[in-house]
All heavy atoms as TSV, in Angstrom:
chain	resi	resn	atom	element	x	y	z
A	1	MET	N	N	86.741	124.534	48.323
A	1	MET	CA	C	87.530	124.253	49.491
A	1	MET	C	C	87.242	125.286	50.552
A	1	MET	O	O	87.116	126.481	50.269
A	1	MET	CB	C	89.009	124.197	49.176
A	1	MET	CG	C	89.881	123.859	50.341
A	1	MET	SD	S	91.528	123.343	50.033
A	1	MET	CE	C	91.296	121.943	49.035
A	2	ALA	N	N	87.182	124.875	51.776
A	2	ALA	CA	C	86.885	125.769	52.883
A	2	ALA	C	C	88.054	126.770	53.097
A	2	ALA	O	O	89.204	126.381	53.027
A	2	ALA	CB	C	86.683	125.008	54.151
A	3	LEU	N	N	87.728	127.973	53.414
A	3	LEU	CA	C	88.701	129.009	53.712
A	3	LEU	C	C	89.074	128.983	55.179
A	3	LEU	O	O	90.195	129.227	55.538
A	3	LEU	CB	C	88.208	130.383	53.306
A	3	LEU	CG	C	87.880	130.584	51.837
A	3	LEU	CD1	C	87.353	131.989	51.634
A	3	LEU	CD2	C	89.156	130.414	51.010
A	4	ASP	N	N	88.092	128.637	56.026
A	4	ASP	CA	C	88.331	128.610	57.477
A	4	ASP	C	C	87.861	127.275	57.987
A	4	ASP	O	O	86.807	126.748	57.556
A	4	ASP	CB	C	87.534	129.714	58.167
A	4	ASP	CG	C	88.069	131.067	57.889
A	4	ASP	OD1	O	89.296	131.258	57.931
A	4	ASP	OD2	O	87.275	131.974	57.636
A	5	VAL	N	N	88.626	126.703	58.886
A	5	VAL	CA	C	88.194	125.473	59.574
A	5	VAL	C	C	87.910	125.849	61.012
A	5	VAL	O	O	88.820	126.387	61.728
A	5	VAL	CB	C	89.270	124.387	59.523
A	5	VAL	CG1	C	88.896	123.177	60.336
A	5	VAL	CG2	C	89.577	124.047	58.113
A	6	LEU	N	N	86.677	125.638	61.453
A	6	LEU	CA	C	86.278	126.034	62.800
A	6	LEU	C	C	86.528	124.914	63.803
A	6	LEU	O	O	86.436	123.783	63.479
A	6	LEU	CB	C	84.822	126.426	62.826
A	6	LEU	CG	C	84.427	127.528	61.805
A	6	LEU	CD1	C	82.906	127.799	61.886
A	6	LEU	CD2	C	85.182	128.816	62.124
A	7	CYS	N	N	86.846	125.324	65.051
A	7	CYS	CA	C	87.162	124.330	66.096
A	7	CYS	C	C	86.618	124.812	67.419
A	7	CYS	O	O	86.718	126.000	67.768
A	7	CYS	CB	C	88.693	124.183	66.195
A	7	CYS	SG	S	89.186	123.076	67.525
A	8	GLU	N	N	85.920	123.881	68.118
A	8	GLU	CA	C	85.420	124.265	69.432
A	8	GLU	C	C	86.186	123.623	70.589
A	8	GLU	O	O	85.772	123.727	71.739
A	8	GLU	CB	C	83.924	123.917	69.526
A	8	GLU	CG	C	83.655	122.436	69.423
A	8	GLU	CD	C	82.128	122.141	69.499
A	8	GLU	OE1	O	81.311	122.954	69.131
A	8	GLU	OE2	O	81.858	121.024	69.953
A	9	VAL	N	N	87.295	122.993	70.264
A	9	VAL	CA	C	88.116	122.342	71.280
A	9	VAL	C	C	89.150	123.363	71.820
A	9	VAL	O	O	90.155	123.672	71.185
A	9	VAL	CB	C	88.856	121.122	70.776
A	9	VAL	CG1	C	89.696	120.442	71.848
A	9	VAL	CG2	C	87.838	120.124	70.162
A	10	ASN	N	N	88.808	123.966	72.973
A	10	ASN	CA	C	89.597	125.149	73.475
A	10	ASN	C	C	91.040	124.796	73.827
A	10	ASN	O	O	91.896	125.650	73.768
A	10	ASN	CB	C	88.933	125.766	74.648
A	10	ASN	CG	C	87.613	126.411	74.288
A	10	ASN	OD1	O	87.432	126.887	73.167
A	10	ASN	ND2	N	86.644	126.447	75.176
A	11	ASN	N	N	91.337	123.518	74.175
A	11	ASN	CA	C	92.649	123.214	74.706
A	11	ASN	C	C	93.524	122.556	73.609
A	11	ASN	O	O	94.560	122.010	73.912
A	11	ASN	CB	C	92.585	122.306	75.914
A	11	ASN	CG	C	91.985	120.970	75.683
A	11	ASN	OD1	O	91.156	120.844	74.782
A	11	ASN	ND2	N	92.405	119.969	76.430
A	12	CYS	N	N	93.140	122.683	72.339
A	12	CYS	CA	C	94.027	122.171	71.217
A	12	CYS	C	C	95.046	123.162	70.855
A	12	CYS	O	O	94.759	124.409	70.761
A	12	CYS	CB	C	93.099	121.838	70.014
A	12	CYS	SG	S	94.067	121.191	68.639
A	13	VAL	N	N	96.265	122.745	70.637
A	13	VAL	CA	C	97.348	123.635	70.310
A	13	VAL	C	C	97.120	124.382	69.026
A	13	VAL	O	O	97.643	125.454	68.807
A	13	VAL	CB	C	98.707	122.859	70.242
A	13	VAL	CG1	C	98.745	121.863	69.101
A	13	VAL	CG2	C	99.912	123.765	70.241
A	14	HIS	N	N	96.288	123.811	68.125
A	14	HIS	CA	C	96.008	124.461	66.843
A	14	HIS	C	C	94.851	125.476	66.851
A	14	HIS	O	O	94.605	126.158	65.856
A	14	HIS	CB	C	95.728	123.362	65.736
A	14	HIS	CG	C	96.851	122.429	65.537
A	14	HIS	ND1	N	98.011	122.809	64.969
A	14	HIS	CD2	C	96.951	121.123	65.855
A	14	HIS	CE1	C	98.878	121.788	64.954
A	14	HIS	NE2	N	98.236	120.722	65.466
A	15	ASN	N	N	94.118	125.489	67.977
A	15	ASN	CA	C	92.992	126.395	68.095
A	15	ASN	C	C	93.472	127.851	68.200
A	15	ASN	O	O	94.268	128.193	69.042
A	15	ASN	CB	C	92.155	126.032	69.292
A	15	ASN	CG	C	90.800	126.763	69.354
A	15	ASN	OD1	O	90.734	127.920	69.052
A	15	ASN	ND2	N	89.760	126.063	69.703
A	16	ARG	N	N	92.973	128.678	67.284
A	16	ARG	CA	C	93.354	130.120	67.211
A	16	ARG	C	C	92.178	130.940	67.623
A	16	ARG	O	O	91.083	130.807	67.047
A	16	ARG	CB	C	93.811	130.531	65.842
A	16	ARG	CG	C	94.980	129.696	65.292
A	16	ARG	CD	C	96.235	130.007	65.984
A	16	ARG	NE	N	97.319	129.305	65.372
A	16	ARG	CZ	C	98.051	128.369	65.993
A	16	ARG	NH1	N	97.773	128.022	67.217
A	16	ARG	NH2	N	99.025	127.761	65.384
A	17	ASP	N	N	92.319	131.815	68.592
A	17	ASP	CA	C	91.266	132.701	69.003
A	17	ASP	C	C	89.992	131.994	69.492
A	17	ASP	O	O	88.927	132.542	69.446
A	17	ASP	CB	C	90.884	133.640	67.888
A	17	ASP	CG	C	92.072	134.532	67.438
A	17	ASP	OD1	O	92.877	134.953	68.306
A	17	ASP	OD2	O	92.242	134.793	66.251
A	18	GLY	N	N	90.129	130.728	69.932
A	18	GLY	CA	C	88.995	130.012	70.465
A	18	GLY	C	C	87.968	129.579	69.454
A	18	GLY	O	O	86.855	129.153	69.844
A	19	LYS	N	N	88.278	129.675	68.127
A	19	LYS	CA	C	87.257	129.264	67.160
A	19	LYS	C	C	87.816	128.754	65.817
A	19	LYS	O	O	87.136	128.099	65.103
A	19	LYS	CB	C	86.296	130.383	66.903
A	19	LYS	CG	C	86.954	131.631	66.339
A	19	LYS	CD	C	85.965	132.793	66.159
A	19	LYS	CE	C	86.698	134.011	65.696
A	19	LYS	NZ	N	85.833	135.127	65.571
A	20	LYS	N	N	89.059	129.091	65.484
A	20	LYS	CA	C	89.629	128.662	64.204
A	20	LYS	C	C	90.812	127.730	64.280
A	20	LYS	O	O	91.653	127.925	65.170
A	20	LYS	CB	C	90.019	129.872	63.392
A	20	LYS	CG	C	88.863	130.705	62.895
A	20	LYS	CD	C	89.298	131.790	61.964
A	20	LYS	CE	C	88.066	132.565	61.525
A	20	LYS	NZ	N	88.476	133.690	60.590
A	21	CYS	N	N	90.868	126.688	63.486
A	21	CYS	CA	C	91.950	125.739	63.452
A	21	CYS	C	C	93.120	126.296	62.623
A	21	CYS	O	O	92.930	126.712	61.489
A	21	CYS	CB	C	91.496	124.427	62.928
A	21	CYS	SG	S	92.797	123.177	62.942
A	22	GLY	N	N	94.293	126.237	63.193
A	22	GLY	CA	C	95.492	126.710	62.466
A	22	GLY	C	C	96.398	125.582	61.998
A	22	GLY	O	O	97.531	125.822	61.567
A	23	ALA	N	N	95.931	124.312	62.047
A	23	ALA	CA	C	96.770	123.174	61.606
A	23	ALA	C	C	96.929	123.277	60.070
A	23	ALA	O	O	96.168	123.790	59.357
A	23	ALA	CB	C	96.049	121.884	61.946
A	24	SER	N	N	98.082	122.693	59.648
A	24	SER	CA	C	98.423	122.722	58.205
A	24	SER	C	C	97.573	121.769	57.403
A	24	SER	O	O	97.467	121.851	56.199
A	24	SER	CB	C	99.894	122.420	58.015
A	24	SER	OG	O	100.211	121.137	58.537
A	25	GLU	N	N	96.997	120.746	58.068
A	25	GLU	CA	C	96.075	119.839	57.380
A	25	GLU	C	C	95.052	119.316	58.394
A	25	GLU	O	O	95.276	119.411	59.598
A	25	GLU	CB	C	96.798	118.674	56.748
A	25	GLU	CG	C	97.581	117.834	57.727
A	25	GLU	CD	C	98.426	116.757	56.991
A	25	GLU	OE1	O	98.687	116.861	55.820
A	25	GLU	OE2	O	98.802	115.780	57.661
A	26	ILE	N	N	93.906	118.809	57.882
A	26	ILE	CA	C	92.823	118.354	58.734
A	26	ILE	C	C	92.637	116.852	58.453
A	26	ILE	O	O	92.600	116.443	57.291
A	26	ILE	CB	C	91.536	119.119	58.468
A	26	ILE	CG1	C	91.786	120.629	58.609
A	26	ILE	CG2	C	90.388	118.660	59.343
A	26	ILE	CD1	C	92.207	121.089	59.996
A	27	PHE	N	N	92.373	116.057	59.473
A	27	PHE	CA	C	92.129	114.601	59.325
A	27	PHE	C	C	90.761	114.280	59.846
A	27	PHE	O	O	90.526	114.421	61.079
A	27	PHE	CB	C	93.185	113.816	60.100
A	27	PHE	CG	C	93.071	112.356	59.968
A	27	PHE	CD1	C	93.068	111.706	58.742
A	27	PHE	CD2	C	93.008	111.600	61.096
A	27	PHE	CE1	C	92.957	110.321	58.640
A	27	PHE	CE2	C	92.922	110.204	61.044
A	27	PHE	CZ	C	92.907	109.557	59.819
A	28	VAL	N	N	89.852	113.907	58.988
A	28	VAL	CA	C	88.462	113.600	59.348
A	28	VAL	C	C	88.301	112.083	59.283
A	28	VAL	O	O	88.745	111.451	58.323
A	28	VAL	CB	C	87.493	114.316	58.403
A	28	VAL	CG1	C	86.036	113.937	58.751
A	28	VAL	CG2	C	87.665	115.803	58.461
A	29	VAL	N	N	87.631	111.504	60.292
A	29	VAL	CA	C	87.470	110.057	60.310
A	29	VAL	C	C	86.021	109.623	60.308
A	29	VAL	O	O	85.139	110.367	60.706
A	29	VAL	CB	C	88.165	109.408	61.523
A	29	VAL	CG1	C	89.641	109.648	61.516
A	29	VAL	CG2	C	87.574	109.911	62.833
A	30	SER	N	N	85.792	108.396	59.811
A	30	SER	CA	C	84.494	107.773	59.828
A	30	SER	C	C	84.517	106.642	60.850
A	30	SER	O	O	85.529	105.933	61.001
A	30	SER	CB	C	84.153	107.153	58.463
A	30	SER	OG	O	83.079	106.287	58.549
A	31	HIS	N	N	83.447	106.539	61.609
A	31	HIS	CA	C	83.345	105.463	62.631
A	31	HIS	C	C	82.789	104.171	61.998
A	31	HIS	O	O	82.676	103.187	62.695
A	31	HIS	CB	C	82.467	105.908	63.743
A	31	HIS	CG	C	82.932	107.163	64.391
A	31	HIS	ND1	N	84.066	107.212	65.228
A	31	HIS	CD2	C	82.419	108.418	64.389
A	31	HIS	CE1	C	84.232	108.441	65.635
A	31	HIS	NE2	N	83.316	109.163	65.161
A	32	LYS	N	N	82.507	104.183	60.695
A	32	LYS	CA	C	81.922	103.039	60.034
A	32	LYS	C	C	82.829	102.530	58.907
A	32	LYS	O	O	82.363	102.154	57.856
A	32	LYS	CB	C	80.576	103.417	59.450
A	32	LYS	CG	C	79.544	103.773	60.503
A	32	LYS	CD	C	79.108	102.523	61.251
A	32	LYS	CE	C	77.992	102.878	62.180
A	32	LYS	NZ	N	77.442	101.739	62.862
A	33	GLY	N	N	84.110	102.658	59.008
A	33	GLY	CA	C	85.030	102.278	57.954
A	33	GLY	C	C	85.222	103.382	56.912
A	33	GLY	O	O	85.186	104.551	57.267
A	34	LYS	N	N	85.362	103.006	55.626
A	34	LYS	CA	C	85.604	104.009	54.589
A	34	LYS	C	C	84.402	104.719	54.094
A	34	LYS	O	O	84.497	105.679	53.356
A	34	LYS	CB	C	86.285	103.351	53.445
A	34	LYS	CG	C	87.636	102.730	53.794
A	34	LYS	CD	C	88.753	103.406	53.148
A	34	LYS	CE	C	90.002	102.752	53.533
A	34	LYS	NZ	N	91.150	103.586	53.485
A	35	LYS	N	N	83.192	104.289	54.527
A	35	LYS	CA	C	81.944	104.939	54.073
A	35	LYS	C	C	81.105	105.269	55.287
A	35	LYS	O	O	80.994	104.485	56.241
A	35	LYS	CB	C	81.189	104.044	53.110
A	35	LYS	CG	C	81.830	103.833	51.787
A	35	LYS	CD	C	80.914	103.128	50.840
A	35	LYS	CE	C	81.603	103.021	49.502
A	35	LYS	NZ	N	80.690	102.454	48.508
A	36	ALA	N	N	80.461	106.416	55.223
A	36	ALA	CA	C	79.545	106.875	56.264
A	36	ALA	C	C	78.201	107.225	55.637
A	36	ALA	O	O	78.190	107.712	54.483
A	36	ALA	CB	C	80.106	108.031	57.015
A	37	SER	N	N	77.157	107.017	56.343
A	37	SER	CA	C	75.804	107.355	55.868
A	37	SER	C	C	75.266	108.723	56.391
A	37	SER	O	O	74.428	109.345	55.806
A	37	SER	CB	C	74.810	106.268	56.271
A	37	SER	OG	O	75.209	105.032	55.719
A	38	SER	N	N	75.828	109.130	57.564
A	38	SER	CA	C	75.358	110.346	58.198
A	38	SER	C	C	76.460	111.017	58.934
A	38	SER	O	O	77.548	110.448	59.187
A	38	SER	CB	C	74.229	110.028	59.145
A	38	SER	OG	O	74.750	109.254	60.264
A	39	GLN	N	N	76.256	112.306	59.304
A	39	GLN	CA	C	77.252	113.079	60.059
A	39	GLN	C	C	77.581	112.430	61.354
A	39	GLN	O	O	78.723	112.425	61.790
A	39	GLN	CB	C	76.724	114.490	60.196
A	39	GLN	CG	C	77.661	115.419	60.968
A	39	GLN	CD	C	77.405	115.363	62.473
A	39	GLN	OE1	O	76.256	115.307	62.927
A	39	GLN	NE2	N	78.456	115.353	63.268
A	40	GLU	N	N	76.621	111.789	61.958
A	40	GLU	CA	C	76.807	111.134	63.266
A	40	GLU	C	C	77.827	110.007	63.189
A	40	GLU	O	O	78.375	109.609	64.197
A	40	GLU	CB	C	75.494	110.628	63.788
A	40	GLU	CG	C	74.557	111.737	64.253
A	40	GLU	CD	C	73.770	112.351	63.117
A	40	GLU	OE1	O	73.801	111.814	61.975
A	40	GLU	OE2	O	73.091	113.408	63.360
A	41	GLU	N	N	78.066	109.473	62.015
A	41	GLU	CA	C	79.012	108.374	61.834
A	41	GLU	C	C	80.414	108.914	61.582
A	41	GLU	O	O	81.332	108.094	61.270
A	41	GLU	CB	C	78.560	107.458	60.694
A	41	GLU	CG	C	77.296	106.745	60.951
A	41	GLU	CD	C	76.825	105.896	59.813
A	41	GLU	OE1	O	77.465	105.886	58.772
A	41	GLU	OE2	O	75.840	105.168	59.993
A	42	THR	N	N	80.624	110.217	61.621
A	42	THR	CA	C	81.921	110.786	61.345
A	42	THR	C	C	82.344	111.733	62.503
A	42	THR	O	O	81.536	112.075	63.358
A	42	THR	CB	C	81.927	111.589	60.035
A	42	THR	OG1	O	81.179	112.804	60.240
A	42	THR	CG2	C	81.329	110.821	58.878
A	43	ASP	N	N	83.569	112.243	62.423
A	43	ASP	CA	C	84.009	113.326	63.220
A	43	ASP	C	C	84.098	114.576	62.407
A	43	ASP	O	O	85.060	115.348	62.421
A	43	ASP	CB	C	85.397	112.977	63.873
A	43	ASP	CG	C	85.309	112.042	65.027
A	43	ASP	OD1	O	84.211	111.958	65.619
A	43	ASP	OD2	O	86.274	111.361	65.338
A	44	CYS	N	N	83.031	114.836	61.627
A	44	CYS	CA	C	82.955	115.988	60.753
A	44	CYS	C	C	81.570	116.554	60.815
A	44	CYS	O	O	80.587	115.919	60.345
A	44	CYS	CB	C	83.317	115.574	59.311
A	44	CYS	SG	S	83.228	116.932	58.130
A	45	LYS	N	N	81.383	117.735	61.348
A	45	LYS	CA	C	80.039	118.325	61.474
A	45	LYS	C	C	79.430	118.723	60.118
A	45	LYS	O	O	78.246	118.976	60.015
A	45	LYS	CB	C	80.101	119.526	62.394
A	45	LYS	CG	C	80.370	119.203	63.873
A	45	LYS	CD	C	79.174	118.526	64.460
A	45	LYS	CE	C	79.358	118.369	65.976
A	45	LYS	NZ	N	78.285	117.624	66.561
A	46	THR	N	N	80.290	118.895	59.110
A	46	THR	CA	C	79.800	119.354	57.792
A	46	THR	C	C	79.676	118.201	56.779
A	46	THR	O	O	79.433	118.415	55.621
A	46	THR	CB	C	80.734	120.390	57.216
A	46	THR	OG1	O	82.085	119.914	57.162
A	46	THR	CG2	C	80.703	121.679	58.055
A	47	PHE	N	N	79.744	116.943	57.290
A	47	PHE	CA	C	79.714	115.773	56.388
A	47	PHE	C	C	78.337	115.739	55.667
A	47	PHE	O	O	77.254	115.935	56.256
A	47	PHE	CB	C	79.820	114.470	57.190
A	47	PHE	CG	C	79.567	113.237	56.380
A	47	PHE	CD1	C	80.549	112.704	55.525
A	47	PHE	CD2	C	78.296	112.630	56.472
A	47	PHE	CE1	C	80.231	111.561	54.814
A	47	PHE	CE2	C	78.029	111.487	55.689
A	47	PHE	CZ	C	78.994	110.951	54.871
A	48	GLU	N	N	78.373	115.451	54.330
A	48	GLU	CA	C	77.191	115.204	53.530
A	48	GLU	C	C	77.512	114.059	52.648
A	48	GLU	O	O	78.562	114.121	51.973
A	48	GLU	CB	C	76.821	116.411	52.734
A	48	GLU	CG	C	76.389	117.613	53.530
A	48	GLU	CD	C	76.033	118.800	52.581
A	48	GLU	OE1	O	75.522	118.607	51.492
A	48	GLU	OE2	O	76.296	119.909	52.988
A	49	PRO	N	N	76.710	112.932	52.621
A	49	PRO	CA	C	77.075	111.863	51.751
A	49	PRO	C	C	77.037	112.185	50.267
A	49	PRO	O	O	76.222	112.998	49.877
A	49	PRO	CB	C	76.023	110.791	52.071
A	49	PRO	CG	C	74.970	111.452	52.888
A	49	PRO	CD	C	75.508	112.753	53.377
A	50	SER	N	N	77.971	111.657	49.505
A	50	SER	CA	C	77.991	111.853	48.048
A	50	SER	C	C	77.106	110.864	47.404
A	50	SER	O	O	76.672	109.864	48.048
A	50	SER	CB	C	79.425	111.786	47.541
A	50	SER	OG	O	79.867	110.422	47.671
A	51	ASP	N	N	76.873	111.012	46.127
A	51	ASP	CA	C	76.013	110.091	45.365
A	51	ASP	C	C	76.820	108.875	44.886
A	51	ASP	O	O	76.302	108.070	44.178
A	51	ASP	CB	C	75.357	110.800	44.213
A	51	ASP	CG	C	74.331	111.771	44.669
A	51	ASP	OD1	O	73.832	111.642	45.781
A	51	ASP	OD2	O	73.990	112.723	43.864
A	52	LEU	N	N	78.101	108.846	45.216
A	52	LEU	CA	C	78.932	107.761	44.710
A	52	LEU	C	C	78.678	106.415	45.347
A	52	LEU	O	O	78.383	106.262	46.421
A	52	LEU	CB	C	80.403	108.135	44.909
A	52	LEU	CG	C	80.868	109.387	44.235
A	52	LEU	CD1	C	82.322	109.731	44.573
A	52	LEU	CD2	C	80.742	109.256	42.711
């Protein structure tokens, strides 16, 4: 599990010090339903498809 969640959205209330997210939970979405094939199909820069 990640120790730090990075954020580049400067005007978000959860952005701390201009680079770290301080939200209690993170919600990542896919633009292709419940499965995505690539990072470009998600709002997650660290997305990697699983073998499932």
